[in-house]
MIDOSE-1310 file (N, C-alpha, C; in nm, 2 decimals, decimal comma, always signed):
residues 284
xxxx	+0,09/-0,12/+0,00/+0,00/+0,00/+0,00/+0,09/+0,12/+0,00; +0,10/+0,19/-0,11/+0,19/+0,30/-0,13/+0,13/+0,42/-0,05; +0,22/+0,48/+0,03/+0,17/+0,58/+0,13/+0,25/+0,71/+0,11; +0,18/+0,83/+0,12/+0,26/+0,95/+0,12/+0,23/+1,02/+0,25
xxxx	+0,34/+1,05/+0,32/+0,34/+1,13/+0,44/+0,36/+1,28/+0,41; +0,26/+1,36/+0,44/+0,28/+1,51/+0,42/+0,31/+1,57/+0,56; +0,43/+1,61/+0,58/+0,47/+1,66/+0,71/+0,48/+1,81/+0,71; +0,41/+1,87/+0,81/+0,42/+2,02/+0,83/+0,52/+2,04/+0,94
xxxx	+0,65/+2,08/+0,91/+0,75/+2,08/+1,01/+0,73/+2,19/+1,12; +0,65/+2,29/+1,09/+0,63/+2,40/+1,18/+0,51/+2,37/+1,28; +0,44/+2,26/+1,26/+0,33/+2,22/+1,35/+0,39/+2,18/+1,49; +0,30/+2,17/+1,58/+0,34/+2,13/+1,72/+0,44/+2,22/+1,78
xxxx	+0,43/+2,35/+1,76/+0,52/+2,45/+1,82/+0,66/+2,44/+1,76; +0,66/+2,38/+1,64/+0,79/+2,37/+1,57/+0,86/+2,24/+1,60; +0,79/+2,15/+1,67/+0,86/+2,02/+1,71/+0,84/+1,90/+1,62; +0,74/+1,92/+1,52/+0,70/+1,82/+1,44/+0,82/+1,75/+1,36
xxxx	+0,91/+1,84/+1,31/+1,02/+1,78/+1,22/+1,10/+1,69/+1,31; +1,14/+1,72/+1,43/+1,23/+1,63/+1,51/+1,15/+1,51/+1,56; +1,02/+1,53/+1,58/+0,94/+1,41/+1,62/+0,92/+1,32/+1,50; +0,90/+1,37/+1,39/+0,89/+1,29/+1,26/+1,02/+1,21/+1,24
xxxx	+1,14/+1,27/+1,25/+1,26/+1,20/+1,23/+1,27/+1,08/+1,32; +1,24/+1,10/+1,45/+1,24/+0,99/+1,54/+1,14/+0,88/+1,50; +1,03/+0,92/+1,46/+0,92/+0,83/+1,42/+0,96/+0,75/+1,30; +1,02/+0,82/+1,20/+1,06/+0,76/+1,08/+1,17/+0,65/+1,10
xxxx	+1,26/+0,68/+1,20/+1,36/+0,57/+1,23/+1,29/+0,44/+1,27; +1,18/+0,45/+1,35/+1,11/+0,33/+1,39/+1,03/+0,28/+1,27; +0,98/+0,36/+1,19/+0,91/+0,32/+1,07/+0,99/+0,24/+0,98; +1,11/+0,28/+0,96/+1,20/+0,20/+0,87/+1,25/+0,07/+0,94
xxxx	+1,25/+0,07/+1,07/+1,30/-0,05/+1,14/+1,19/-0,16/+1,14; +1,06/-0,12/+1,15/+0,96/-0,22/+1,18/+0,86/-0,23/+1,06; +0,87/-0,16/+0,96/+0,77/-0,17/+0,85/+0,84/-0,19/+0,72; +0,76/-0,24/+0,62/+0,81/-0,27/+0,49/+0,73/-0,20/+0,38
xxxx	+0,62/-0,14/+0,41/+0,54/-0,08/+0,30/+0,61/+0,04/+0,24; +0,59/+0,06/+0,11/+0,65/+0,17/+0,04/+0,59/+0,30/+0,07; +0,67/+0,40/+0,09/+0,62/+0,54/+0,12/+0,72/+0,65/+0,07; +0,66/+0,76/+0,06/+0,74/+0,88/+0,04/+0,70/+0,99/+0,13
xxxx	+0,79/+1,09/+0,15/+0,77/+1,20/+0,24/+0,77/+1,33/+0,17; +0,68/+1,42/+0,21/+0,69/+1,56/+0,15/+0,68/+1,66/+0,27; +0,77/+1,75/+0,28/+0,77/+1,85/+0,38/+0,72/+1,98/+0,32; +0,61/+2,03/+0,39/+0,55/+2,15/+0,34/+0,63/+2,28/+0,38
xxxx	+0,62/+2,38/+0,30/+0,69/+2,50/+0,33/+0,61/+2,63/+0,34; +0,48/+2,60/+0,31/+0,38/+2,72/+0,30/+0,24/+2,67/+0,32; +0,16/+2,77/+0,36/+0,01/+2,74/+0,38/-0,05/+2,70/+0,24; -0,13/+2,60/+0,25/-0,20/+2,55/+0,13/-0,13/+2,45/+0,05
xxxx	+0,00/+2,43/+0,08/+0,08/+2,33/+0,00/+0,03/+2,19/+0,02; -0,01/+2,15/+0,14/-0,06/+2,01/+0,16/-0,18/+1,98/+0,08; -0,26/+2,07/+0,05/-0,38/+2,05/-0,03/-0,34/+2,02/-0,17; -0,25/+2,10/-0,23/-0,20/+2,08/-0,36/-0,12/+1,94/-0,38
xxxx	-0,04/+1,92/-0,28/+0,04/+1,79/-0,29/-0,04/+1,67/-0,28; -0,14/+1,68/-0,19/-0,23/+1,56/-0,17/-0,31/+1,53/-0,29; -0,36/+1,64/-0,36/-0,43/+1,62/-0,48/-0,34/+1,56/-0,59; -0,22/+1,60/-0,60/-0,12/+1,54/-0,69/-0,10/+1,39/-0,66
xxxx	-0,10/+1,36/-0,53/-0,07/+1,22/-0,48/-0,18/+1,13/-0,53; -0,31/+1,17/-0,54/-0,42/+1,09/-0,59/-0,40/+1,06/-0,74; -0,34/+1,16/-0,81/-0,32/+1,13/-0,95/-0,20/+1,05/-0,98; -0,11/+1,03/-0,87/+0,01/+0,94/-0,88/-0,02/+0,81/-0,82
xxxx	-0,15/+0,78/-0,79/-0,19/+0,65/-0,75/-0,14/+0,60/-0,61; -0,12/+0,71/-0,52/-0,10/+0,68/-0,38/-0,23/+0,63/-0,32; -0,22/+0,53/-0,24/-0,34/+0,47/-0,17/-0,38/+0,53/-0,04; -0,27/+0,59/+0,03/-0,29/+0,65/+0,15/-0,22/+0,78/+0,15
xxxx	-0,28/+0,89/+0,21/-0,21/+1,01/+0,24/-0,22/+1,04/+0,39; -0,11/+1,05/+0,45/-0,10/+1,07/+0,60/-0,07/+1,21/+0,63; -0,15/+1,28/+0,71/-0,12/+1,41/+0,76/-0,03/+1,40/+0,88; +0,09/+1,46/+0,88/+0,18/+1,46/+0,99/+0,18/+1,61/+1,04
xxxx	+0,10/+1,64/+1,14/+0,09/+1,78/+1,19/-0,03/+1,80/+1,27; -0,10/+1,91/+1,25/-0,21/+1,94/+1,33/-0,34/+1,94/+1,25; -0,44/+2,00/+1,31/-0,57/+2,00/+1,24/-0,57/+2,08/+1,11; -0,49/+2,19/+1,10/-0,48/+2,26/+0,97/-0,43/+2,18/+0,86
xxxx	-0,33/+2,09/+0,89/-0,27/+2,00/+0,79/-0,38/+1,90/+0,74; -0,45/+1,85/+0,84/-0,55/+1,75/+0,80/-0,67/+1,82/+0,71; -0,70/+1,95/+0,75/-0,80/+2,02/+0,67/-0,76/+2,04/+0,52; -0,63/+2,07/+0,50/-0,58/+2,09/+0,37/-0,59/+1,96/+0,29
xxxx	-0,55/+1,85/+0,35/-0,55/+1,72/+0,28/-0,69/+1,68/+0,25; -0,78/+1,70/+0,34/-0,92/+1,67/+0,32/-0,97/+1,74/+0,19; -0,94/+1,87/+0,19/-0,98/+1,95/+0,07/-0,91/+1,91/-0,06; -0,79/+1,84/-0,04/-0,72/+1,80/-0,16/-0,77/+1,67/-0,22
xxxx	-0,81/+1,57/-0,14/-0,84/+1,44/-0,18/-0,98/+1,39/-0,17; -1,07/+1,48/-0,10/-1,21/+1,43/-0,08/-1,28/+1,39/-0,21; -1,34/+1,28/-0,21/-1,42/+1,23/-0,33/-1,33/+1,15/-0,42; -1,20/+1,13/-0,38/-1,11/+1,04/-0,46/-1,08/+0,91/-0,38
xxxx	-1,04/+0,81/-0,45/-1,02/+0,68/-0,40/-0,89/+0,67/-0,32; -0,89/+0,73/-0,20/-0,76/+0,74/-0,12/-0,80/+0,74/+0,02; -0,73/+0,68/+0,11/-0,75/+0,69/+0,25/-0,67/+0,80/+0,31; -0,72/+0,86/+0,41/-0,65/+0,97/+0,49/-0,62/+0,92/+0,63
xxxx	-0,50/+0,94/+0,67/-0,45/+0,90/+0,80/-0,40/+1,02/+0,88; -0,39/+1,01/+1,00/-0,34/+1,12/+1,09/-0,23/+1,07/+1,18; -0,11/+1,14/+1,18/-0,02/+1,14/+1,28/-0,02/+1,27/+1,36; -0,10/+1,28/+1,47/-0,13/+1,40/+1,53/-0,01/+1,46/+1,61
xxxx	+0,08/+1,52/+1,53/+0,20/+1,59/+1,59/+0,18/+1,74/+1,60; +0,06/+1,79/+1,59/+0,04/+1,93/+1,60/+0,03/+1,98/+1,75; -0,02/+2,10/+1,76/-0,04/+2,16/+1,90/-0,18/+2,12/+1,95; -0,28/+2,14/+1,88/-0,42/+2,12/+1,93/-0,46/+1,97/+1,92
xxxx	-0,45/+1,92/+1,79/-0,49/+1,78/+1,76/-0,63/+1,75/+1,81; -0,72/+1,84/+1,78/-0,86/+1,83/+1,83/-0,93/+1,72/+1,75; -0,91/+1,71/+1,62/-0,97/+1,59/+1,55/-0,93/+1,46/+1,60; -0,80/+1,45/+1,63/-0,75/+1,32/+1,69/-0,81/+1,29/+1,82
xxxx	-0,84/+1,39/+1,90/-0,91/+1,37/+2,03/-1,05/+1,32/+2,00; -1,12/+1,39/+1,90/-1,26/+1,35/+1,88/-1,27/+1,21/+1,83; -1,18/+1,16/+1,75/-1,18/+1,02/+1,70/-1,10/+0,93/+1,78; -1,05/+0,97/+1,89/-0,97/+0,89/+1,99/-0,84/+0,83/+1,91
xxxx	-0,77/+0,92/+1,84/-0,65/+0,88/+1,77/-0,53/+0,95/+1,82; -0,55/+1,02/+1,94/-0,43/+1,09/+2,00/-0,35/+1,00/+2,08; -0,28/+0,91/+2,02/-0,21/+0,80/+2,08/-0,05/+0,82/+2,09; +0,01/+0,72/+2,15/+0,16/+0,73/+2,16/+0,21/+0,69/+2,02
xxxx	+0,34/+0,72/+2,00/+0,41/+0,69/+1,87/+0,41/+0,54/+1,85; +0,42/+0,47/+1,95/+0,42/+0,32/+1,94/+0,29/+0,27/+1,88; +0,18/+0,33/+1,94/+0,05/+0,29/+1,90/+0,02/+0,33/+1,75; +0,06/+0,45/+1,72/+0,05/+0,51/+1,59/+0,12/+0,42/+1,49
xxxx	+0,24/+0,38/+1,52/+0,31/+0,29/+1,43/+0,24/+0,16/+1,41; +0,18/+0,11/+1,51/+0,10/-0,02/+1,50/-0,02/+0,00/+1,41; -0,09/+0,12/+1,43/-0,20/+0,15/+1,34/-0,16/+0,16/+1,20; -0,05/+0,22/+1,17/+0,00/+0,23/+1,03/+0,02/+0,09/+0,97
xxxx	+0,07/+0,00/+1,04/+0,09/-0,13/+0,99/-0,03/-0,22/+0,98; -0,12/-0,19/+1,08/-0,25/-0,27/+1,08/-0,37/-0,17/+1,09; -0,39/-0,10/+0,98/-0,49/+0,00/+0,98/-0,63/-0,05/+1,00; -0,71/+0,04/+1,07/-0,86/+0,01/+1,08/-0,93/+0,13/+1,02
xxxx	-1,01/+0,10/+0,92/-1,08/+0,21/+0,85/-1,20/+0,25/+0,93; -1,22/+0,39/+0,92/-1,34/+0,45/+0,99/-1,40/+0,55/+0,89; -1,53/+0,56/+0,88/-1,59/+0,66/+0,79/-1,63/+0,78/+0,88; -1,59/+0,90/+0,83/-1,61/+1,02/+0,90/-1,70/+1,11/+0,81
xxxx	-1,80/+1,18/+0,87/-1,87/+1,28/+0,80/-1,78/+1,40/+0,77; -1,80/+1,47/+0,66/-1,73/+1,59/+0,63/-1,83/+1,70/+0,59; -1,81/+1,82/+0,65/-1,91/+1,93/+0,62/-1,84/+2,03/+0,53; -1,93/+2,13/+0,49/-1,88/+2,24/+0,41/-1,91/+2,37/+0,48
xxxx	-1,81/+2,46/+0,47/-1,84/+2,60/+0,52/-1,80/+2,69/+0,41; -1,90/+2,77/+0,36/-1,88/+2,87/+0,26/-1,80/+2,80/+0,14; -1,84/+2,68/+0,11/-1,79/+2,61/-0,01/-1,66/+2,53/+0,01; -1,61/+2,54/+0,13/-1,48/+2,47/+0,16/-1,51/+2,36/+0,27
xxxx	-1,45/+2,25/+0,25/-1,47/+2,14/+0,35/-1,40/+2,16/+0,48; -1,47/+2,12/+0,58/-1,40/+2,10/+0,72/-1,45/+1,97/+0,78; -1,36/+1,92/+0,87/-1,39/+1,78/+0,92/-1,42/+1,78/+1,07; -1,37/+1,88/+1,14/-1,38/+1,88/+1,29/-1,48/+1,98/+1,35
xxxx	-1,45/+2,11/+1,33/-1,53/+2,21/+1,40/-1,51/+2,35/+1,33; -1,61/+2,43/+1,34/-1,60/+2,57/+1,30/-1,67/+2,66/+1,39; -1,64/+2,79/+1,38/-1,71/+2,88/+1,48/-1,69/+3,02/+1,43; -1,78/+3,11/+1,48/-1,78/+3,25/+1,44/-1,81/+3,33/+1,57
xxxx	-1,75/+3,45/+1,58/-1,77/+3,54/+1,69/-1,65/+3,55/+1,77; -1,66/+3,55/+1,90/-1,55/+3,57/+2,00/-1,44/+3,47/+1,97; -1,47/+3,34/+1,94/-1,36/+3,24/+1,93/-1,29/+3,27/+1,79; -1,36/+3,32/+1,70/-1,29/+3,36/+1,57/-1,19/+3,47/+1,59
xxxx	-1,22/+3,57/+1,67/-1,13/+3,68/+1,70/-1,01/+3,62/+1,78; -1,04/+3,53/+1,87/-0,93/+3,48/+1,95/-0,84/+3,40/+1,86; -0,89/+3,32/+1,77/-0,81/+3,24/+1,68/-0,72/+3,33/+1,59; -0,78/+3,44/+1,55/-0,70/+3,54/+1,47/-0,59/+3,60/+1,56
xxxx	-0,62/+3,63/+1,68/-0,52/+3,68/+1,77/-0,40/+3,59/+1,80; -0,44/+3,46/+1,81/-0,34/+3,35/+1,83/-0,25/+3,34/+1,71; -0,31/+3,34/+1,59/-0,24/+3,32/+1,46/-0,14/+3,44/+1,44; -0,17/+3,55/+1,49/-0,08/+3,67/+1,48/+0,03/+3,68/+1,57
xxxx	+0,03/+3,59/+1,67/+0,13/+3,60/+1,78/+0,18/+3,45/+1,80; +0,29/+3,43/+1,74/+0,35/+3,29/+1,73/+0,39/+3,24/+1,87; +0,43/+3,32/+1,96/+0,46/+3,28/+2,09/+0,34/+3,23/+2,17; +0,23/+3,31/+2,15/+0,10/+3,26/+2,22/+0,06/+3,13/+2,16
xxxx	+0,07/+3,12/+2,03/+0,03/+3,00/+1,96/+0,11/+2,87/+2,01; +0,23/+2,90/+2,05/+0,32/+2,79/+2,10/+0,27/+2,74/+2,24; +0,19/+2,81/+2,30/+0,15/+2,78/+2,44/+0,03/+2,69/+2,45; -0,03/+2,66/+2,33/-0,14/+2,56/+2,33/-0,26/+2,61/+2,40
xxxx	-0,32/+2,54/+2,49/-0,44/+2,57/+2,57/-0,42/+2,69/+2,65; -0,31/+2,71/+2,71/-0,28/+2,83/+2,79/-0,28/+2,95/+2,70; -0,23/+2,94/+2,58/-0,23/+3,05/+2,49/-0,37/+3,09/+2,45; -0,46/+2,99/+2,44/-0,60/+3,03/+2,41/-0,66/+3,11/+2,52
xxxx	-0,63/+3,07/+2,64/-0,69/+3,14/+2,76/-0,64/+3,28/+2,77; -0,51/+3,29/+2,74/-0,45/+3,43/+2,75/-0,50/+3,52/+2,64; -0,52/+3,46/+2,52/-0,57/+3,54/+2,41/-0,72/+3,58/+2,44; -0,80/+3,49/+2,49/-0,93/+3,51/+2,53/-0,94/+3,63/+2,62
xxxx	-0,86/+3,64/+2,72/-0,86/+3,75/+2,82/-0,83/+3,88/+2,75; -0,73/+3,87/+2,66/-0,69/+4,00/+2,58/-0,81/+4,04/+2,49; -0,87/+3,96/+2,42/-0,98/+3,99/+2,33/-1,10/+4,04/+2,41; -1,12/+3,98/+2,52/-1,23/+4,01/+2,61/-1,25/+4,17/+2,64
xxxx	-1,14/+4,23/+2,65/-1,13/+4,37/+2,69/-1,21/+4,46/+2,59; -1,21/+4,43/+2,46/-1,27/+4,52/+2,36/-1,39/+4,45/+2,29; -1,42/+4,33/+2,33/-1,52/+4,25/+2,25/-1,67/+4,30/+2,28; -1,75/+4,31/+2,18/-1,89/+4,34/+2,19/-1,97/+4,24/+2,13
xxxx	-2,07/+4,18/+2,20/-2,16/+4,08/+2,14/-2,24/+4,14/+2,03; -2,29/+4,05/+1,94/-2,36/+4,09/+1,82/-2,50/+4,03/+1,81; -2,58/+4,09/+1,72/-2,71/+4,03/+1,68/-2,67/+3,94/+1,56; -2,74/+3,82/+1,57/-2,70/+3,71/+1,46/-2,84/+3,65/+1,42
xxxx	-2,85/+3,63/+1,29/-2,95/+3,55/+1,23/-2,91/+3,41/+1,21; -2,98/+3,32/+1,28/-2,93/+3,18/+1,27/-3,05/+3,09/+1,21; -3,01/+3,01/+1,11/-3,10/+2,93/+1,04/-3,05/+2,79/+1,05; -3,13/+2,70/+1,11/-3,09/+2,56/+1,12/-3,20/+2,48/+1,05
xxxx	-3,16/+2,42/+0,94/-3,26/+2,33/+0,87/-3,39/+2,40/+0,84; -3,38/+2,53/+0,80/-3,50/+2,61/+0,77/-3,57/+2,68/+0,88; -3,53/+2,66/+1,00/-3,59/+2,72/+1,12/-3,50/+2,84/+1,15; -3,55/+2,96/+1,12/-3,47/+3,09/+1,14/-3,51/+3,17/+1,26
xxxx	-3,41/+3,21/+1,33/-3,43/+3,29/+1,45/-3,33/+3,41/+1,45; -3,37/+3,52/+1,51/-3,28/+3,63/+1,53/-3,24/+3,63/+1,68; -3,11/+3,63/+1,70/-3,05/+3,62/+1,83/-2,98/+3,75/+1,87; -3,00/+3,80/+1,99/-2,93/+3,92/+2,03/-2,82/+3,88/+2,13
xxxx	-2,73/+3,97/+2,15/-2,62/+3,96/+2,25/-2,55/+3,82/+2,24; -2,51/+3,79/+2,11/-2,45/+3,66/+2,09/-2,29/+3,68/+2,10; -2,23/+3,59/+2,18/-2,09/+3,59/+2,19/-2,02/+3,51/+2,08; -2,08/+3,39/+2,06/-2,02/+3,30/+1,96/-2,12/+3,19/+1,93
xxxx	-2,09/+3,13/+1,81/-2,16/+3,01/+1,77/-2,06/+2,91/+1,72; -2,06/+2,80/+1,78/-1,96/+2,69/+1,74/-2,04/+2,58/+1,68; -1,98/+2,52/+1,58/-2,04/+2,42/+1,50/-1,95/+2,29/+1,50; -1,99/+2,18/+1,56/-1,91/+2,07/+1,58/-1,95/+1,95/+1,51
xxxx	-1,86/+1,90/+1,43/-1,87/+1,76/+1,37/-1,81/+1,67/+1,47; -1,69/+1,71/+1,53/-1,63/+1,64/+1,65/-1,65/+1,72/+1,77; -1,61/+1,66/+1,89/-1,64/+1,72/+2,01/-1,55/+1,84/+2,05; -1,42/+1,83/+2,00/-1,32/+1,93/+2,05/-1,28/+2,03/+1,95
xxxx	-1,24/+2,15/+2,00/-1,17/+2,24/+1,93/-1,09/+2,34/+2,02; -1,01/+2,42/+1,96/-0,94/+2,52/+2,04/-0,83/+2,46/+2,13; -0,78/+2,34/+2,10/-0,67/+2,28/+2,17/-0,73/+2,21/+2,30; -0,84/+2,14/+2,28/-0,89/+2,06/+2,39/-1,01/+2,10/+2,45
xxxx	-1,08/+2,21/+2,40/-1,20/+2,25/+2,45/-1,32/+2,16/+2,40; -1,39/+2,11/+2,49/-1,50/+2,01/+2,46/-1,63/+2,09/+2,43; -1,62/+2,17/+2,32/-1,72/+2,27/+2,29/-1,86/+2,20/+2,26; -1,86/+2,09/+2,19/-1,98/+2,03/+2,15/-1,97/+1,88/+2,20
xxxx	-1,99/+1,85/+2,33/-1,96/+1,72/+2,39/-2,03/+1,61/+2,34; -2,15/+1,63/+2,28/-2,23/+1,52/+2,23/-2,21/+1,50/+2,08; -2,13/+1,58/+2,02/-2,11/+1,56/+1,87/-2,04/+1,43/+1,83; -2,09/+1,37/+1,73/-2,04/+1,25/+1,68/-2,00/+1,27/+1,53
xxxx	-1,89/+1,23/+1,49/-1,84/+1,25/+1,36/-1,90/+1,16/+1,25; -1,99/+1,06/+1,29/-2,05/+0,98/+1,19/-2,20/+0,97/+1,20; -2,26/+1,07/+1,26/-2,41/+1,07/+1,28/-2,49/+1,15/+1,18; -2,42/+1,21/+1,08/-2,48/+1,29/+0,98/-2,54/+1,42/+1,03
xxxx	-2,50/+1,46/+1,15/-2,55/+1,58/+1,20/-2,44/+1,67/+1,26; -2,47/+1,81/+1,25/-2,37/+1,90/+1,31/-2,43/+1,95/+1,44; -2,35/+1,96/+1,55/-2,40/+2,01/+1,67/-2,36/+2,16/+1,68; -2,46/+2,24/+1,73/-2,44/+2,38/+1,73/-2,45/+2,43/+1,88
xxxx	-2,34/+2,50/+1,92/-2,33/+2,56/+2,06/-2,34/+2,71/+2,05; -2,45/+2,77/+2,10/-2,48/+2,91/+2,10/-2,45/+2,97/+2,24; -2,36/+3,07/+2,24/-2,32/+3,13/+2,37/-2,37/+3,27/+2,36; -2,47/+3,31/+2,45/-2,53/+3,44/+2,44/-2,57/+3,49/+2,58
xxxx	-2,61/+3,62/+2,59/-2,68/+3,67/+2,70/-2,60/+3,66/+2,84; -2,47/+3,69/+2,83/-2,39/+3,69/+2,95/-2,29/+3,81/+2,95; -2,25/+3,85/+3,07/-2,15/+3,95/+3,08/-2,02/+3,90/+3,08; -1,91/+3,99/+3,09/-1,78/+3,95/+3,07/-1,73/+3,86/+3,19
xxxx	-1,78/+3,90/+3,31/-1,74/+3,82/+3,43/-1,79/+3,68/+3,42; -1,92/+3,67/+3,38/-1,98/+3,54/+3,37/-1,91/+3,45/+3,26; -1,87/+3,52/+3,15/-1,79/+3,45/+3,05/-1,66/+3,39/+3,10; -1,59/+3,47/+3,18/-1,46/+3,42/+3,24/-1,49/+3,30/+3,33
xxxx	-1,59/+3,31/+3,41/-1,63/+3,20/+3,49/-1,67/+3,07/+3,42; -1,73/+3,09/+3,30/-1,78/+2,98/+3,22/-1,67/+2,91/+3,15; -1,56/+2,99/+3,11/-1,45/+2,94/+3,02/-1,39/+2,81/+3,06; -1,35/+2,80/+3,19/-1,29/+2,67/+3,23/-1,37/+2,55/+3,21
xxxx	-1,51/+2,56/+3,23/-1,59/+2,44/+3,22/-1,60/+2,39/+3,08; -1,56/+2,47/+2,97/-1,56/+2,42/+2,84/-1,46/+2,31/+2,82; -1,36/+2,30/+2,90/-1,26/+2,20/+2,88/-1,31/+2,06/+2,93; -1,42/+2,06/+3,00/-1,48/+1,94/+3,04/-1,62/+1,91/+2,98
xxxx	-1,67/+2,01/+2,91/-1,80/+2,00/+2,84/-1,91/+2,03/+2,94; -1,88/+2,07/+3,06/-1,99/+2,10/+3,15/-2,05/+2,24/+3,13; -2,00/+2,32/+3,04/-2,07/+2,45/+3,01/-2,21/+2,43/+2,96; -2,23/+2,32/+2,90/-2,37/+2,30/+2,85/-2,48/+2,29/+2,96
xxxx	-2,44/+2,27/+3,08/-2,53/+2,27/+3,19/-2,57/+2,41/+3,23; -2,51/+2,52/+3,18/-2,55/+2,66/+3,21/-2,65/+2,70/+3,10; -2,77/+2,65/+3,11/-2,87/+2,68/+3,01/-2,91/+2,82/+2,99; -2,88/+2,90/+3,09/-2,92/+3,04/+3,08/-2,83/+3,11/+2,97
xxxx	-2,71/+3,06/+2,95/-2,61/+3,12/+2,86/-2,58/+3,03/+2,74; -2,60/+2,89/+2,75/-2,57/+2,81/+2,65/-2,69/+2,74/+2,59; -2,70/+2,74/+2,46/-2,80/+2,67/+2,38/-2,75/+2,57/+2,29; -2,78/+2,44/+2,30/-2,73/+2,34/+2,21/-2,84/+2,29/+2,11
xxxx	-2,81/+2,28/+1,98/-2,90/+2,23/+1,89/-2,82/+2,14/+1,79; -2,90/+2,08/+1,70/-2,84/+2,00/+1,60/-2,91/+2,03/+1,46; -2,84/+2,00/+1,35/-2,89/+2,01/+1,22/-2,80/+1,97/+1,11; -2,85/+1,97/+0,99/-2,76/+1,93/+0,88/-2,72/+2,06/+0,80
xxxx	-2,80/+2,16/+0,80/-2,77/+2,28/+0,73/-2,78/+2,40/+0,82; -2,67/+2,47/+0,84/-2,67/+2,58/+0,94/-2,62/+2,71/+0,86; -2,70/+2,82/+0,87/-2,66/+2,94/+0,81/-2,66/+3,05/+0,92; -2,55/+3,13/+0,92/-2,53/+3,23/+1,02/-2,50/+3,36/+0,95
xxxx	-2,58/+3,47/+0,98/-2,57/+3,59/+0,91/-2,55/+3,70/+1,02; -2,45/+3,78/+1,01/-2,42/+3,89/+1,10/-2,43/+4,03/+1,03; -2,46/+4,13/+1,11/-2,47/+4,27/+1,04/-2,34/+4,32/+1,00; -2,23/+4,28/+1,05/-2,10/+4,32/+1,01/-2,01/+4,20/+0,99
xxxx	-1,89/+4,23/+0,93/-1,79/+4,12/+0,91/-1,75/+4,07/+1,04; -1,75/+3,94/+1,05/-1,69/+3,87/+1,17/-1,59/+3,78/+1,13; -1,50/+3,74/+1,22/-1,40/+3,64/+1,19/-1,45/+3,50/+1,23; -1,44/+3,41/+1,14/-1,48/+3,27/+1,17/-1,36/+3,18/+1,15
xxxx	-1,37/+3,06/+1,18/-1,27/+2,96/+1,16/-1,33/+2,82/+1,13; -1,25/+2,74/+1,06/-1,29/+2,61/+1,04/-1,17/+2,52/+1,04; -1,16/+2,42/+1,14/-1,04/+2,35/+1,16/-0,92/+2,43/+1,18; -0,94/+2,54/+1,25/-0,83/+2,64/+1,28/-0,79/+2,74/+1,17
xxxx	-0,85/+2,72/+1,05/-0,82/+2,81/+0,94/-0,92/+2,93/+0,94; -0,87/+3,05/+0,93/-0,95/+3,17/+0,94/-1,04/+3,20/+0,82; -1,16/+3,26/+0,85/-1,25/+3,30/+0,74/-1,31/+3,44/+0,78; -1,29/+3,54/+0,70/-1,35/+3,67/+0,72/-1,48/+3,68/+0,64
xxxx	-1,59/+3,69/+0,71/-1,72/+3,69/+0,63/-1,83/+3,75/+0,73; -1,94/+3,79/+0,67/-2,05/+3,83/+0,75/-2,16/+3,72/+0,75; -2,13/+3,61/+0,67/-2,22/+3,50/+0,68/-2,15/+3,37/+0,66; -2,20/+3,27/+0,72/-2,15/+3,13/+0,71/-2,26/+3,04/+0,67
xxxx	-2,23/+2,94/+0,58/-2,32/+2,84/+0,54/-2,26/+2,71/+0,56; -2,31/+2,63/+0,65/-2,25/+2,49/+0,68/-2,35/+2,39/+0,64; -2,30/+2,28/+0,58/-2,39/+2,17/+0,54/-2,31/+2,04/+0,52; -2,38/+1,93/+0,54/-2,33/+1,80/+0,50/-2,35/+1,78/+0,36
């Protein structure tokens, strides 16, 4: 089974290259299947390379990095006869958490040699595929802040918390029109709306704890009608999924087609990739 490993050396706070080197030594020692390795040097390259791999008859494309690398490969190969694998060497690895693939290198090596196939739902956001989670509002602004500060990005979950506190100082909630499978409502004082195909995002935040990647549904978490102090109190509970118990501030829904429209441009994200738009359209 010919395999292409697409390695993002800057993932995992810049540690992926050295981790891959150690992993490959074990790969050569214990496996015999043919493979090639491509190291990316820029954003978007994994998508282009993975598409080329399908035309070169590779049977497996393995993302070596984080959720962004997986996202690019999904957009490159979806709909073609190729399997996608993950070596979660990134910082967040939220998809790997959602599908319980965040394992030791030894276990990952064993999985490569004796793979078990699983079918995952893939959704679209504004015409582009995503596989794990998307969001708009406060968390999009936080994601933008993290991406602009590499040191904060290297801190993982701590970096998210620090960025959230920074963004909180000037953040103003918005009015949002939300349409789920044709049921449209106008919501006021909305902080954020998260859309989960998997349970986790933001480096381990269990934002949609009941989401399942194979149930043909997207889970929607709406955060609204709270002040800044209550938001800070709520934030730690997102890492355990217990925020959903705060029904005064949190509304959970499900659907197949979700449309979000805001009066002004807002920053959104999908699998960690940023989107600047005043509207989002998600669907299976």
